[in-house]
Legacy VTK file of the C-alpha trace (Angstrom):
# vtk DataFile Version 3.0
C-alpha trace
ASCII
DATASET POLYDATA
POINTS 146 float
25.019 -3.190 -0.241
21.947 -2.652 1.825
18.541 -3.662 0.607
14.956 -3.232 1.672
13.341 -5.755 4.070
11.857 -8.996 2.769
8.263 -7.965 3.481
8.719 -5.008 1.110
9.901 -7.271 -1.693
7.030 -9.688 -1.140
4.482 -6.870 -1.403
6.357 -5.419 -4.407
6.280 -8.652 -6.403
2.683 -9.432 -5.434
1.740 -5.953 -6.668
3.567 -6.473 -9.971
2.074 -9.951 -10.416
-1.416 -8.626 -9.667
-0.918 -5.830 -12.197
0.255 -8.317 -14.814
-2.670 -10.679 -14.206
-5.279 -7.911 -14.286
-3.745 -6.579 -17.488
-3.900 -10.044 -19.059
-7.508 -10.517 -17.967
-8.417 -7.111 -19.364
-6.722 -7.923 -22.658
-8.367 -11.347 -22.983
-11.818 -9.969 -22.120
-11.153 -6.980 -24.399
-11.893 -4.584 -21.574
-9.859 -1.408 -22.057
-7.521 -3.468 -24.216
-5.104 -0.623 -25.001
-4.625 0.227 -21.330
-4.445 -3.480 -20.480
-1.647 -4.024 -22.997
0.135 -0.962 -21.636
-0.235 -2.356 -18.102
1.199 -5.711 -19.158
4.231 -4.108 -20.755
4.838 -1.779 -17.798
4.451 -4.532 -15.210
7.120 -6.516 -17.050
9.327 -3.494 -17.682
9.171 -2.004 -14.169
11.270 -4.587 -12.297
13.877 -4.718 -15.061
14.347 -0.961 -15.259
14.283 -0.609 -11.468
16.891 -3.331 -11.027
19.259 -1.913 -13.628
18.791 1.582 -12.216
19.373 0.556 -8.600
22.675 -1.159 -9.467
24.223 2.320 -9.722
23.635 3.151 -6.071
26.473 3.373 -3.597
26.831 1.003 -0.673
24.841 1.788 2.442
21.869 3.116 0.464
18.703 1.113 -0.185
16.947 1.050 -3.528
14.132 3.295 -2.349
16.463 5.829 -0.728
18.471 5.999 -3.951
15.346 6.473 -6.070
14.057 9.271 -3.819
17.452 10.995 -3.796
17.641 10.841 -7.579
14.070 12.128 -7.885
15.083 15.171 -5.862
17.889 15.879 -8.325
15.499 15.511 -11.275
17.023 12.396 -12.835
14.913 11.319 -15.831
15.238 7.591 -15.156
14.021 8.077 -11.600
11.074 10.072 -12.908
10.367 7.359 -15.502
10.391 4.606 -12.871
8.145 6.650 -10.588
5.678 7.328 -13.403
5.562 3.598 -14.190
4.660 2.739 -10.612
2.157 5.586 -10.333
0.440 4.295 -13.471
0.322 0.749 -12.087
-1.107 2.012 -8.788
-3.728 4.056 -10.668
-4.606 1.039 -12.839
-5.125 -1.192 -9.815
-7.163 1.431 -7.937
-9.318 2.018 -11.012
-9.876 -1.703 -11.401
-10.658 -2.114 -7.707
-13.261 0.666 -7.737
-14.772 -0.745 -10.930
-15.118 -4.186 -9.336
-16.565 -2.780 -6.109
-19.165 -0.807 -8.048
-20.006 -3.816 -10.199
-20.290 -6.115 -7.168
-22.424 -3.672 -5.219
-25.038 -3.783 -7.979
-25.616 -7.528 -7.537
-28.814 -7.923 -5.453
-27.471 -10.526 -3.006
-24.309 -8.518 -2.356
-26.334 -5.322 -2.056
-28.550 -6.961 0.577
-25.545 -8.145 2.590
-23.968 -4.698 2.397
-27.172 -3.118 3.711
-27.253 -5.608 6.603
-23.632 -4.843 7.429
-24.379 -1.116 7.280
-27.289 -1.517 9.718
-25.126 -3.504 12.126
-22.375 -0.891 11.958
-24.856 1.891 12.671
-26.215 -0.046 15.662
-22.704 -0.575 16.996
-21.915 3.115 16.567
-25.065 4.065 18.483
-24.112 1.673 21.296
-20.592 3.060 21.350
-21.856 6.637 21.551
-24.311 5.795 24.328
-21.591 3.937 26.262
-19.251 6.899 25.871
-21.945 9.307 27.095
-22.651 7.049 30.095
-18.946 6.942 30.964
-18.652 10.719 30.642
-21.656 11.302 32.892
-20.250 8.858 35.470
-16.832 10.525 35.395
-18.464 13.959 35.793
-20.410 12.612 38.771
-17.213 11.305 40.358
-15.463 14.649 39.781
-18.312 16.622 41.355
-18.386 14.288 44.391
-14.627 14.642 44.946
-14.871 18.472 45.075
LINES 1 147
146 0 1 2 3 4 5 6 7 8 9 10 11 12 13 14 15 16 17 18 19 20 21 22 23 24 25 26 27 28 29 30 31 32 33 34 35 36 37 38 39 40 41 42 43 44 45 46 47 48 49 50 51 52 53 54 55 56 57 58 59 60 61 62 63 64 65 66 67 68 69 70 71 72 73 74 75 76 77 78 79 80 81 82 83 84 85 86 87 88 89 90 91 92 93 94 95 96 97 98 99 100 101 102 103 104 105 106 107 108 109 110 111 112 113 114 115 116 117 118 119 120 121 122 123 124 125 126 127 128 129 130 131 132 133 134 135 136 137 138 139 140 141 142 143 144 145
């Protein structure tokens, strides 16, 4: 049986572990405790259901190829597994945006972000001026060659 590359599995298990940890932290801190408990249960359930489901695949097909093929046929287990992972992705994105917003309100972080923004704007201005200089030089070379 074929399987997905190792880097995929590393990212997969890091993602599940991160989802589990953030769910536990949310439950302990009583921050969206219902959703946190749901996240904990889904992050534990997802690998089990996915493993049992992918056992059914034929040889020469990876787990992801099998899941996508079964999604196209409308298999309920494939839809269930996909919904689980979409929820976990949404949970992590929601948590990430929440943390970014919360961090950006801290004065020291806000100051550093403003400094980084100024530097980026300066670099963009330099890049644009360099590009304009190169374009004017190349136009000058083209007009001289004619």
